C-alpha positions as CSV (number, residue, x, y, z in Angstrom):
1,M,74.4,-176.7,72.1
2,S,73.8,-180.2,73.2
3,L,76.0,-182.0,75.7
4,W,78.7,-184.5,74.8
5,L,81.3,-186.5,76.7
6,G,84.0,-185.8,74.1
7,E,83.8,-183.7,70.9
8,A,86.3,-186.1,69.2
9,E,84.0,-189.1,69.5
10,R,80.8,-187.1,69.8
11,T,79.7,-189.6,72.4
12,P,76.5,-188.4,74.2
13,F,75.8,-188.5,77.9
14,N,73.0,-190.8,79.0
15,W,69.8,-189.0,80.0
16,I,70.6,-189.0,83.7
17,Q,74.0,-187.3,83.2
18,L,72.5,-184.9,80.7
19,L,69.8,-183.5,83.2
20,R,72.3,-183.6,86.1
21,Q,74.7,-181.4,84.1
22,R,71.9,-179.0,83.1
23,A,70.9,-178.7,86.8
24,Q,74.5,-177.9,87.8
25,Q,75.3,-175.5,85.0
26,D,71.9,-173.6,84.8
27,P,69.9,-174.6,87.9
28,H,67.5,-171.7,87.9
29,K,66.6,-171.7,84.2
30,C,62.9,-172.5,83.6
31,A,62.8,-175.7,81.7
32,Y,59.1,-176.3,81.5
33,T,55.9,-174.2,82.0
34,F,52.4,-175.7,81.9
35,L,49.5,-173.5,80.9
36,T,46.4,-174.3,82.9
37,D,43.5,-174.5,80.4
38,G,45.9,-173.6,77.7
39,E,46.2,-169.9,78.9
40,K,47.2,-169.1,82.4
41,E,50.7,-170.1,83.7
42,G,50.4,-173.0,86.2
43,E,53.3,-175.1,87.4
44,R,56.9,-174.3,86.3
45,L,60.0,-176.5,86.7
46,T,63.6,-175.3,86.7
47,Y,66.4,-177.7,85.8
48,A,67.3,-178.0,89.5
49,E,63.7,-178.7,90.6
50,L,63.4,-181.3,87.8
51,D,66.6,-183.0,88.8
52,L,65.5,-183.1,92.5
53,R,62.2,-184.6,91.7
54,A,63.7,-187.2,89.3
55,R,66.3,-188.2,92.0
56,A,63.5,-188.5,94.6
57,L,61.4,-190.8,92.5
58,G,64.5,-192.6,91.4
59,A,65.3,-193.3,95.0
60,W,61.8,-194.5,95.8
61,L,61.9,-196.9,92.8
62,Q,65.3,-198.1,93.9
63,R,63.8,-198.9,97.4
64,M,61.2,-201.0,95.5
65,D,64.0,-202.9,93.7
66,A,62.4,-201.8,90.5
67,A,65.6,-201.5,88.4
68,G,65.0,-203.2,85.1
69,E,61.3,-203.5,85.7
70,R,58.5,-201.9,83.8
71,V,56.8,-198.9,85.4
72,L,53.4,-197.8,84.3
73,L,52.8,-194.0,84.1
74,L,49.1,-192.8,84.3
75,Y,48.8,-189.0,84.5
76,N,46.7,-186.2,83.3
77,P,48.6,-183.7,81.1
78,G,51.1,-181.7,83.2
79,L,54.6,-181.5,84.5
80,E,54.1,-184.3,87.0
81,F,54.3,-186.7,84.1
82,V,57.6,-185.1,82.9
83,A,59.2,-185.5,86.4
84,A,57.9,-189.1,86.7
85,F,59.2,-190.1,83.3
86,L,62.7,-188.8,84.1
87,G,62.5,-190.4,87.6
88,C,62.1,-193.8,85.9
89,L,65.2,-193.1,83.9
90,Y,67.0,-192.1,87.1
91,A,66.1,-195.5,88.6
92,G,67.2,-197.6,85.6
93,T,63.6,-198.8,85.1
94,T,61.6,-198.9,81.8
95,A,58.9,-196.4,81.7
96,V,55.5,-197.4,80.1
97,P,53.6,-194.2,79.4
98,A,49.8,-194.6,79.1
99,Y,46.7,-192.5,79.7
100,P,44.3,-192.9,82.6
101,P,41.1,-194.3,81.1
102,R,38.1,-191.9,81.3
103,S,35.6,-194.3,80.1
104,A,34.9,-198.0,79.6
105,R,35.8,-197.6,75.9
106,M,39.4,-196.8,76.9
107,L,39.8,-199.8,79.2
108,P,40.8,-202.4,76.6
109,R,43.9,-200.5,75.6
110,L,45.1,-200.1,79.2
111,R,44.4,-203.8,79.8
112,A,46.3,-204.8,76.7
113,I,49.3,-202.6,77.6
114,A,49.3,-203.9,81.2
115,A,49.1,-207.6,80.1
116,D,52.0,-207.1,77.7
117,A,54.3,-205.0,79.7
118,R,53.5,-206.6,83.1
119,P,54.5,-203.6,85.2
120,T,55.4,-204.1,88.8
121,V,54.9,-200.4,89.8
122,A,52.4,-197.8,88.7
123,L,52.9,-194.1,89.1
124,T,50.2,-191.4,89.1
125,S,49.1,-188.2,90.9
126,S,47.3,-187.6,94.1
127,D,44.1,-186.5,92.4
128,L,43.9,-189.7,90.4
129,L,45.3,-192.3,92.9
130,A,42.0,-193.4,94.5
131,G,40.2,-193.7,91.2
132,V,42.9,-195.7,89.4
133,E,43.6,-197.9,92.4
134,T,39.9,-198.8,92.5
135,L,39.9,-199.4,88.8
136,A,43.0,-201.5,89.0
137,G,41.4,-203.7,91.6
138,R,38.9,-204.8,89.0
139,L,41.6,-205.6,86.4
140,P,43.5,-208.8,86.7
141,E,46.3,-207.4,84.5
142,L,47.1,-204.9,87.3
143,A,46.9,-207.3,90.2
144,G,49.8,-207.0,92.6
145,V,51.0,-203.7,91.1
146,R,52.3,-201.2,93.7
147,W,50.8,-197.7,93.3
148,V,52.2,-194.3,94.3
149,A,51.2,-190.7,93.9
150,T,54.5,-189.1,93.0
151,D,53.5,-185.6,93.9
152,A,53.1,-186.8,97.5
153,L,56.7,-188.0,97.9
154,D,59.1,-186.2,100.2
155,A,61.4,-185.1,97.4
156,P,64.2,-183.5,99.4
157,A,64.6,-186.4,101.8
158,L,64.3,-189.1,99.2
159,A,66.7,-187.4,96.7
160,R,69.5,-187.8,99.2
161,E,69.1,-191.6,99.0
162,W,69.4,-191.7,95.2
163,R,72.3,-193.6,93.7
164,E,73.1,-193.3,90.0
165,P,72.3,-196.7,88.3
166,E,74.4,-198.3,85.6
167,V,72.9,-197.1,82.4
168,D,74.4,-197.2,78.9
169,G,73.1,-196.7,75.3
170,G,71.6,-200.2,75.2
171,T,69.5,-199.7,78.4
172,L,65.8,-199.6,77.7
173,A,64.4,-196.2,78.5
174,F,60.7,-196.8,77.7
175,L,58.1,-198.8,75.8
176,Q,56.2,-196.8,73.3
177,Y,52.9,-198.6,72.7
178,T,51.6,-198.3,69.1
179,S,48.1,-197.0,68.5
180,G,46.5,-200.5,68.2
181,S,43.7,-199.2,66.0
182,T,43.6,-202.4,64.0
183,A,45.4,-204.8,66.4
184,L,46.6,-205.1,69.9
185,P,49.1,-202.3,70.8
186,K,52.7,-203.4,70.6
187,G,55.4,-202.0,72.8
188,V,58.3,-200.5,70.8
189,K,61.6,-201.0,72.8
190,V,63.3,-197.5,72.8
191,S,66.7,-197.4,74.4
192,H,68.7,-194.5,75.9
193,G,70.9,-194.7,72.8
194,N,67.9,-194.6,70.4
195,L,66.6,-191.5,72.2
196,L,70.0,-189.7,72.2
197,H,70.6,-190.3,68.5
198,N,67.1,-189.3,67.5
199,E,67.2,-186.1,69.6
200,G,70.5,-185.3,67.9
201,L,68.8,-185.7,64.5
202,I,66.0,-183.4,65.5
203,E,68.4,-180.8,66.9
204,A,70.3,-180.7,63.6
205,A,67.2,-180.9,61.3
206,F,65.2,-178.3,63.2
207,D,68.3,-176.0,63.8
208,Q,67.6,-176.0,67.6
209,S,69.7,-174.4,70.3
210,E,69.5,-173.2,73.9
211,E,67.8,-170.1,72.4
212,S,64.9,-172.1,71.0
213,V,61.5,-171.9,72.5
214,I,59.2,-174.9,72.0
215,V,55.4,-174.8,72.5
216,G,53.5,-178.0,72.5
217,W,50.0,-179.4,73.1
218,L,50.5,-183.0,71.9
219,P,49.8,-186.0,74.3
220,L,52.9,-186.6,76.4
221,Y,52.4,-190.4,76.4
222,H,52.7,-190.3,72.6
223,D,56.1,-190.3,70.8
224,M,55.7,-186.9,69.1
225,G,54.7,-185.2,72.3
226,L,57.2,-187.0,74.6
227,I,60.3,-187.0,72.3
228,G,59.5,-183.8,70.3
229,N,58.0,-181.6,72.9
230,V,59.5,-182.8,76.2
231,L,62.9,-184.5,75.6
232,Q,64.1,-182.3,72.7
233,P,64.1,-179.1,74.8
234,L,65.9,-180.9,77.6
235,Y,68.4,-182.2,75.1
236,V,69.3,-178.8,73.6
237,G,68.7,-176.7,76.8
238,A,65.7,-174.9,75.4
239,R,62.6,-173.6,77.1
240,C,59.3,-175.6,76.7
241,I,55.7,-174.4,77.2
242,L,53.1,-177.1,77.3
243,M,49.3,-177.2,77.4
244,S,46.9,-180.1,77.3
245,P,45.5,-181.6,74.0
246,V,42.0,-180.8,75.2
247,A,42.8,-177.2,75.8
248,F,44.0,-176.9,72.2
249,L,41.1,-178.9,70.7
250,Q,38.5,-176.8,72.6
251,R,40.0,-173.5,71.4
252,P,42.8,-173.9,68.8
253,A,43.5,-170.2,69.1
254,R,45.2,-171.0,72.5
255,W,48.0,-172.7,70.6
256,L,48.6,-169.8,68.4
257,R,48.4,-167.3,71.2
258,A,51.0,-169.2,73.2
259,I,53.3,-169.2,70.1
260,S,52.8,-165.4,69.8
261,H,53.1,-164.7,73.5
262,Y,56.2,-166.8,74.2
263,R,57.9,-166.0,70.9
264,A,58.1,-169.7,70.1
265,T,60.5,-170.8,67.4
266,T,59.4,-174.4,67.2
267,S,55.9,-175.9,67.4
268,G,53.7,-178.2,65.4
269,G,51.5,-181.3,65.1
270,P,49.6,-183.5,62.7
271,N,48.1,-182.0,59.6
272,F,44.7,-181.7,61.1
273,A,45.9,-179.2,63.7
274,Y,46.6,-176.6,61.0
275,D,43.2,-177.3,59.3
276,L,41.5,-176.9,62.7
277,C,43.1,-173.5,63.2
278,V,41.9,-172.3,59.8
279,R,38.3,-173.4,60.6
280,K,38.1,-172.4,64.3
281,V,40.2,-169.2,64.6
282,P,38.1,-166.5,62.9
283,P,39.6,-163.2,61.7
284,A,38.6,-161.4,64.9
285,E,40.7,-163.8,66.9
286,R,43.7,-163.5,64.6
287,Y,44.0,-159.8,65.4
288,G,47.0,-159.2,67.6
289,L,48.7,-162.6,66.9
290,D,52.4,-162.3,66.0
291,L,53.7,-165.5,64.5
292,S,56.8,-164.0,63.0
293,S,59.1,-165.9,65.5
294,W,57.7,-169.3,64.4
295,K,60.7,-170.8,62.5
296,V,59.8,-174.5,62.4
297,A,56.1,-175.4,62.0
298,F,56.6,-179.1,61.9
299,N,53.8,-181.2,60.3
300,G,53.9,-185.0,60.7
301,A,52.3,-188.2,62.0
302,E,49.7,-188.2,59.2
303,P,49.7,-187.4,55.5
304,V,50.7,-183.7,54.8
305,R,48.2,-182.0,52.6
306,A,49.3,-179.3,50.1
307,E,45.9,-177.7,50.5
308,T,46.5,-177.4,54.2
309,L,49.7,-175.5,53.7
310,D,48.0,-173.2,51.2
311,R,45.0,-172.5,53.5
312,F,47.0,-171.9,56.7
313,T,49.5,-169.6,55.0
314,E,46.7,-167.6,53.5
315,A,44.8,-167.3,56.8
316,F,47.8,-166.4,58.9
317,A,50.2,-164.5,56.6
318,S,48.8,-161.2,58.1
319,C,49.9,-162.5,61.5
320,G,53.5,-162.8,60.3
321,F,53.4,-166.5,59.4
322,R,55.7,-167.5,56.6
323,R,55.1,-170.4,54.3
324,E,58.8,-171.4,54.5
325,A,58.3,-172.0,58.2
326,F,56.3,-175.2,57.3
327,Y,58.4,-178.3,58.0
328,P,56.9,-181.5,56.7
329,C,58.5,-184.5,58.2
330,Y,58.1,-188.2,58.4
331,G,58.7,-190.6,61.3
332,L,57.3,-193.4,63.4
333,A,57.6,-195.0,66.8
334,E,59.6,-197.9,65.5
335,A,62.4,-195.5,64.5
336,T,62.0,-193.6,67.9
337,L,60.3,-190.7,66.2
338,F,62.1,-188.6,63.5
339,V,63.2,-190.1,60.2
340,T,63.2,-187.4,57.4
341,G,62.8,-183.7,57.2
342,G,63.8,-180.8,55.0
343,T,65.9,-177.7,55.5
344,V,64.7,-175.0,57.9
345,G,63.7,-171.9,56.0
346,V,63.2,-173.6,52.7
347,P,59.6,-173.8,51.5
348,P,58.2,-177.4,51.3
349,A,58.5,-179.3,48.0
350,V,55.0,-179.6,46.5
351,E,54.5,-181.3,43.1
352,A,51.6,-182.9,41.2
353,F,51.7,-186.5,40.0
354,R,49.3,-188.3,37.7
355,T,46.8,-190.2,40.0
356,A,46.4,-193.2,37.7
357,D,50.1,-193.8,37.6
358,L,50.4,-193.5,41.4
359,E,47.9,-196.3,41.6
360,R,50.3,-198.3,39.4
361,D,53.2,-197.6,41.7
362,R,54.8,-195.0,39.4
363,A,55.3,-191.3,40.1
364,V,54.8,-189.3,36.9
365,P,54.8,-185.5,37.3
366,V,52.2,-183.4,35.7
367,N,51.2,-179.7,35.6
368,A,49.9,-178.5,39.0
369,L,46.6,-177.5,37.3
370,D,46.1,-180.9,35.6
371,P,42.8,-182.3,36.9
372,A,44.3,-185.8,36.4
373,G,47.0,-185.0,38.9
374,R,47.3,-185.1,42.7
375,R,49.5,-182.7,44.6
376,L,51.9,-184.3,47.1
377,V,54.2,-182.8,49.7
378,G,57.8,-184.0,50.1
379,C,58.9,-185.0,53.6
380,G,62.6,-184.2,53.2
381,T,65.7,-186.3,53.4
382,S,67.3,-188.6,55.9
383,W,69.8,-187.1,58.3
384,A,73.2,-188.3,59.6
385,G,73.5,-192.0,60.4
386,Q,70.1,-192.9,59.0
387,Q,69.5,-194.8,55.7
388,V,66.1,-194.7,54.0
389,A,65.4,-197.0,51.0
390,V,62.3,-197.5,48.9
391,V,62.0,-201.2,48.3
392,D,59.9,-203.8,46.4
393,P,58.7,-205.7,49.5
394,E,58.2,-208.9,47.5
395,T,61.8,-209.1,46.2
396,G,63.8,-206.9,48.6
397,R,65.1,-205.0,45.6
398,G,65.8,-201.3,46.0
399,L,63.7,-199.2,43.6
400,P,64.8,-196.3,41.5
401,S,63.5,-192.7,41.9
402,D,59.9,-192.2,41.0
403,R,58.9,-195.8,41.7
404,V,56.5,-196.3,44.6
405,G,57.5,-199.0,47.1
406,E,57.7,-199.7,50.8
407,V,59.8,-197.4,53.0
408,W,62.6,-199.2,54.8
409,I,64.9,-197.6,57.4
410,A,68.2,-198.5,59.0
411,G,70.3,-196.6,61.6
412,P,70.9,-196.0,65.3
413,S,67.4,-194.5,65.8
414,V,65.7,-197.8,64.8
415,A,64.3,-199.3,68.0
416,G,65.2,-202.7,69.4
417,G,62.0,-204.4,68.3
418,Y,58.7,-205.1,70.0
419,W,58.5,-206.1,73.7
420,N,57.9,-209.9,74.1
421,R,57.1,-210.3,70.3
422,P,60.1,-212.1,68.8
423,E,58.3,-213.2,65.6
424,E,56.8,-209.8,64.8
425,T,60.2,-208.2,65.7
426,E,62.0,-210.4,63.2
427,R,59.4,-209.7,60.4
428,T,59.4,-205.9,61.0
429,F,62.9,-205.1,62.1
430,G,64.9,-207.9,60.4
431,A,64.3,-207.2,56.7
432,R,67.2,-207.4,54.2
433,L,67.7,-206.1,50.7
434,E,68.2,-208.4,47.8
435,D,72.0,-208.1,48.2
436,G,71.7,-209.2,51.9
437,S,72.4,-205.8,53.4
438,G,70.5,-204.8,56.5
439,P,68.8,-205.3,58.8
440,F,66.1,-202.7,57.9
441,L,62.9,-201.7,59.6
442,R,59.9,-202.3,57.4
443,T,57.6,-199.4,58.0
444,G,54.6,-200.7,56.0
445,D,54.3,-197.2,54.5
446,L,54.4,-196.5,50.8
447,G,56.5,-193.7,49.3
448,F,58.9,-192.8,46.5
449,L,62.1,-190.7,46.1
450,R,62.1,-187.6,44.0
451,D,65.2,-185.3,43.7
452,G,66.6,-187.0,46.7
453,E,63.6,-186.2,48.8
């Protein structure tokens, strides 16, 4: 059960009060476990320990007068990132998650993020500090930034200095930088209120509770990893087991073994992750896996393939995996994360449509065996407080079912725009329908409605 100030208004706490109450009510519950190399248990954090470390970093940032400033986070996968992100919220700063560059090829992205966000403080770990400080000395975008290794702070002493900042739903929580694959990365402005609303949607859609167990390998600096795997368990009071993306990619069986061992109820990733398991987990490694606890196998962040659902179900049915556990969903950073999803326990909607008609922006169903057809997977419906429309982007006219158009979104999860990009913010977040209603977020994605999905 998630925490609320008052059931009558269903007004959520901010993230500081939420974690503080978790720490007071259930201080010794293990909130997060990190699996070293994706297998052995490494660091664990209880709610009390997490609150202590967040207060300590919050106090240090308050010493630096960083309230309202952007704070860059550069960490390897692990729980130090989790504590640092929450420490930023405890200080009233705006977190800017990124990834420490491992090669020259990764430097342009970090430089673009630093030039756009203009952080005044950068957080990292002791094992990375010397390297990133040396690197930063060669980057003009990071000149003058104050660096600290958060794991070296005296947490008990600092925590006593912390003072709760003034934070409300409109306070910026973090900047989620887009992939930047075709353009410079843009910082999506995600507020405390956006996060709370979106986590409430995920809780309801995924049927989550304090009894849920979430296993994740997704990058923590990315919206699906941060919001889906880190903040969602904190929001509902569930347990979370994490491993690094590299551990999963090296041996995909590690993901499935963690689900089996910890009796995970919720876990997932992009479509490719399920294909990778089919290819890289041979029958001999499937022996002994028990995936019967897996209730929500979410699949998002890229197109969901019907063939993937078929292959994975066939490969792992003998391990207790059920096709109805698959949960295709749709979302994007500009809407915080989650936008649409189905009903837990109901098999995904899969239907074939004539390819030639799809290319003419019409969805005409055909027999599943028709060679002229293409099988598509439905990504569910919108949840409370969110509005999804399929629109002709040229006219702003809402389209009827089975007509392909641009997906537009409105609701409390839609972020506040792009950092320092007013014109792009207006174009993307300020769209209006033909009748003047709005504003809507223009996703740039094409889709159609079919039977309300």
